[in-house]
C-alpha positions in Angstrom: 72.1 -73.0 62.5 72.2 -73.2 58.1 75.2 -72.6 56.2 75.0 -70.2 53.3 75.8 -73.2 51.3 72.6 -74.9 52.0 70.2 -72.1 51.7 71.7 -71.7 47.7 70.7 -75.5 47.7 67.6 -75.7 48.6 66.8 -72.5 46.8 67.8 -74.0 43.7 66.2 -77.4 44.5 63.2 -75.4 44.9 63.5 -73.2 42.1 64.5 -76.8 39.9 61.5 -78.8 41.0 63.9 -81.8 41.1 67.8 -83.1 43.3 69.1 -84.0 39.8 67.9 -80.8 38.0 69.3 -78.7 40.8 72.7 -80.5 40.5 73.2 -79.6 37.0 72.0 -76.1 37.6 74.8 -75.7 40.5 77.7 -78.0 38.6 77.5 -80.3 42.1 76.9 -83.4 41.9 73.9 -85.5 43.0 74.8 -87.2 46.3 76.4 -83.8 47.3 73.5 -82.0 47.0 71.0 -84.8 48.6 73.5 -84.6 51.6 73.1 -80.9 51.8 69.4 -80.7 51.4 69.9 -83.7 54.6 72.5 -81.6 56.9 69.2 -78.8 56.1 66.9 -80.6 57.1 68.6 -82.3 60.5 69.6 -78.8 61.3 65.9 -77.4 61.6 64.5 -80.6 62.6 61.7 -80.9 59.8 61.3 -82.1 55.8 62.1 -79.0 53.8 60.4 -81.1 50.1 58.9 -84.1 49.7 58.6 -86.5 46.5 56.6 -85.5 43.9 55.6 -87.3 40.6 57.9 -85.2 38.9 60.7 -84.3 41.6 60.3 -82.8 44.6 57.5 -79.8 46.2 57.6 -78.3 49.5 56.5 -79.1 52.7 54.7 -76.9 54.5 57.5 -76.1 56.8 59.5 -76.2 53.7 57.7 -73.2 52.0 58.2 -71.3 55.6 61.9 -72.3 55.5 61.6 -71.0 51.6 60.7 -67.7 52.0 62.8 -67.0 54.5 66.0 -68.3 52.8 65.1 -66.4 49.9 65.0 -62.8 52.3 68.8 -64.4 53.4 69.5 -64.8 49.9 68.8 -61.4 48.6 70.0 -59.4 51.5 73.2 -61.3 50.7 72.8 -60.4 47.2 72.7 -56.4 48.4 75.1 -56.6 51.1 78.1 -57.3 47.8 75.8 -54.8 45.8 76.6 -52.2 48.8 80.0 -53.6 48.5 80.7 -53.5 45.2 78.9 -49.8 44.4 80.2 -47.7 47.2 84.1 -49.1 45.5 82.5 -47.2 42.2 81.6 -50.1 40.5 78.3 -49.1 39.8 76.7 -52.9 39.4 73.4 -54.3 41.0 70.1 -54.8 40.3 66.8 -53.2 41.6 63.1 -54.3 41.3 60.7 -52.1 40.9 56.6 -52.1 41.1 54.6 -49.4 39.5 50.9 -48.1 39.4 49.7 -47.2 35.9 50.2 -43.4 37.3 53.7 -44.2 37.9 54.5 -46.4 34.3 52.3 -44.1 32.5 53.5 -40.7 33.5 56.9 -40.9 36.3 59.1 -44.8 35.3 60.7 -43.5 31.9 61.9 -40.1 33.2 63.5 -42.0 36.3 64.8 -44.1 34.2 66.4 -41.8 31.9 67.7 -39.4 35.5 69.4 -42.9 37.1 71.3 -44.3 33.8 72.8 -41.0 33.6 74.5 -41.9 37.6 74.2 -46.5 37.5 74.5 -47.0 33.8 75.3 -51.0 34.4 72.4 -51.4 37.3 69.7 -53.2 35.9 66.2 -51.9 36.7 63.8 -54.9 36.9 59.9 -53.3 36.4 56.9 -55.0 37.1 52.7 -53.5 37.2 51.2 -54.2 40.0 48.5 -52.2 42.8 48.0 -51.9 46.5 47.8 -54.0 48.7 49.5 -56.9 47.6 52.4 -54.7 46.3 53.2 -54.4 49.4 54.2 -57.9 50.7 56.6 -58.2 48.3 58.6 -55.0 49.7 58.6 -56.4 53.2 60.3 -59.9 52.1 62.7 -57.8 50.2 61.6 -60.0 46.8 60.6 -55.9 45.5 62.8 -52.9 46.0 60.3 -50.0 45.7 57.0 -49.2 44.9 55.7 -46.1 43.1 52.0 -46.2 43.4 49.4 -45.3 46.0 50.4 -45.0 49.6 49.7 -47.7 51.8 47.7 -47.2 54.9 46.2 -48.5 58.6 47.8 -52.5 58.8 49.4 -52.4 55.4 51.5 -49.4 56.4 53.6 -51.7 59.2 57.0 -52.5 58.0 57.6 -49.8 55.2 58.8 -46.7 55.1 56.9 -43.7 52.7 58.1 -40.9 50.5 55.1 -38.7 49.4 54.9 -37.7 45.7 51.7 -36.2 44.5 47.8 -36.4 44.8 46.0 -37.2 42.3 42.6 -36.5 42.2 40.1 -39.9 41.6 38.0 -39.7 39.2 34.7 -42.1 38.0 35.0 -43.0 34.4 32.4 -44.5 32.2 31.2 -45.2 28.4 30.9 -41.9 26.6 27.1 -43.7 25.9 26.8 -45.4 28.9 23.6 -44.7 30.9 25.8 -43.4 33.6 26.6 -40.6 32.0 25.0 -37.9 33.3 25.6 -38.9 37.2 26.8 -36.7 39.5 26.5 -38.0 42.6 27.9 -41.2 43.8 24.4 -42.3 45.7 23.3 -43.3 42.0 26.2 -45.3 40.5 25.5 -47.8 43.9 23.8 -50.1 41.3 26.3 -50.0 38.5 28.4 -52.5 37.2 32.0 -51.8 38.6 34.6 -52.7 37.6 38.3 -52.5 39.1 41.7 -51.7 38.1 43.9 -54.7 40.3 42.8 -57.4 41.9 40.1 -57.9 44.9 42.2 -56.8 47.3 41.8 -54.1 46.6 37.8 -54.0 46.5 38.2 -52.5 50.1 39.9 -49.1 48.2 36.8 -49.1 46.0 34.3 -49.9 48.3 35.6 -46.8 51.1 34.4 -43.9 48.6 31.0 -45.0 49.4 31.0 -45.8 53.1 32.8 -43.1 53.9 29.3 -41.0 52.6 27.0 -43.9 54.8 26.6 -45.7 51.2 26.4 -49.2 50.6 29.5 -50.1 49.0 29.4 -52.2 45.4 31.2 -55.2 44.7 33.3 -54.8 41.6 32.5 -58.9 39.4 35.2 -57.6 36.8 38.8 -56.9 38.1 41.9 -56.3 36.0 45.8 -55.6 36.3 45.6 -54.8 32.7 44.6 -50.7 32.2 44.6 -50.9 28.8 42.1 -54.3 28.9 40.2 -52.5 31.7 39.7 -49.1 29.1 38.8 -51.7 26.6 35.7 -52.9 28.5 35.3 -48.9 29.9 34.7 -47.8 26.3 31.1 -47.7 24.8 29.7 -49.8 27.5 27.6 -49.0 30.9 30.6 -50.2 33.6 31.4 -47.6 36.0 35.8 -47.6 37.3 37.5 -45.4 39.5 40.8 -44.1 37.9 43.5 -41.8 38.3 42.4 -38.1 37.6 46.0 -37.0 36.6 46.1 -39.9 33.8 42.5 -38.4 32.6 43.4 -36.2 29.4 45.5 -38.2 28.1 42.9 -41.3 28.7 40.2 -39.2 27.6 42.0 -38.3 24.5 42.1 -42.1 23.2 39.4 -43.8 24.5 35.6 -43.2 24.4 35.6 -42.3 27.7 33.1 -39.6 30.3 34.9 -38.9 33.4 32.0 -38.2 35.5 31.8 -35.3 37.6 31.3 -36.0 41.2 30.1 -33.4 43.5 31.4 -33.5 46.4 34.5 -35.0 44.5 35.9 -38.5 45.7 38.7 -37.8 48.2 42.0 -38.0 46.4 44.5 -41.0 46.1 48.1 -39.8 47.6 51.0 -41.0 45.1 54.2 -42.5 47.3 57.6 -43.9 46.8 57.0 -47.4 49.6 60.2 -49.0 50.6 61.7 -51.4 53.9 61.4 -49.6 56.9 64.3 -52.0 58.4 65.9 -52.9 55.1 69.0 -50.0 54.7 69.1 -48.7 50.6 72.0 -49.2 48.4 73.5 -46.7 46.9 71.6 -47.0 43.5 68.1 -47.7 45.6 68.9 -44.3 47.6 69.4 -42.6 44.0 66.5 -44.3 41.9 64.0 -42.8 44.7 66.1 -39.4 43.8 65.9 -39.6 40.4 61.6 -40.2 40.6 61.5 -37.7 43.5 62.9 -35.2 41.3 60.8 -37.0 38.0 57.2 -36.1 40.0 58.4 -32.8 41.0 59.6 -32.0 37.3 55.9 -33.6 36.0 53.3 -32.8 38.5 54.7 -28.8 39.4 51.7 -27.4 40.8 50.2 -30.9 41.5 52.4 -31.4 45.0 50.8 -29.3 47.4 
């Protein structure tokens, strides 16, 4: 069975790209790191790394080993943080992925609330979109996602706490040829772009298939909401957009929201965490702060 020192060393080799660089980072001799790697490979019965022109790269088996090793290391870190936080030291780290709605309406207030209780905990915030955002939560790389809740098979291994329901609008440029359309059927042949990556395409297409329409394919995708709005502005591009962000968006961009009838099915925004990983005190507090901020910001919008 691998020892924790083996896990630390193979992860260091992977990060550094060579045994020599890893030994410097760890403050160990190169022979000691090489010996630990050989012991790990002998224990597992597979080669974890192979030689490359500039050092080493993981083998196919090695990538699976490194993935598991990263999860173990993350859980060891969380275990220590749990103890430290229970002792009142209040240190540690939380990693958060936020959707555009959460980034614009929730995260600032949640952070303000959280820092009153845990001022020494580092919070790392990144933008992301379903369904890709959920994998890192299961793997322990990310602690929580604040955004559209997982659906169908994406729910596996996850715990979901509902926050608010947002209408879903279709936006286009103010002078767009689609600006007067009210029926989704009229927009099937439109030029669609999408916030996020191609992995979100089913989330766009379901609005059409639920009405018996042939779904469009978004030929342009972007994880930057600013670039999406810049492309939609003064163009014929079409894009679905969270209704709870519309007011401030329409005030800043030359964009129009179409009055689709019947309305598109709303999106449910939630906090998503791993169901099989107990939260640290700081993570529980952070989730509470997000829920409190949502209740405050979206008064009247929460059923």
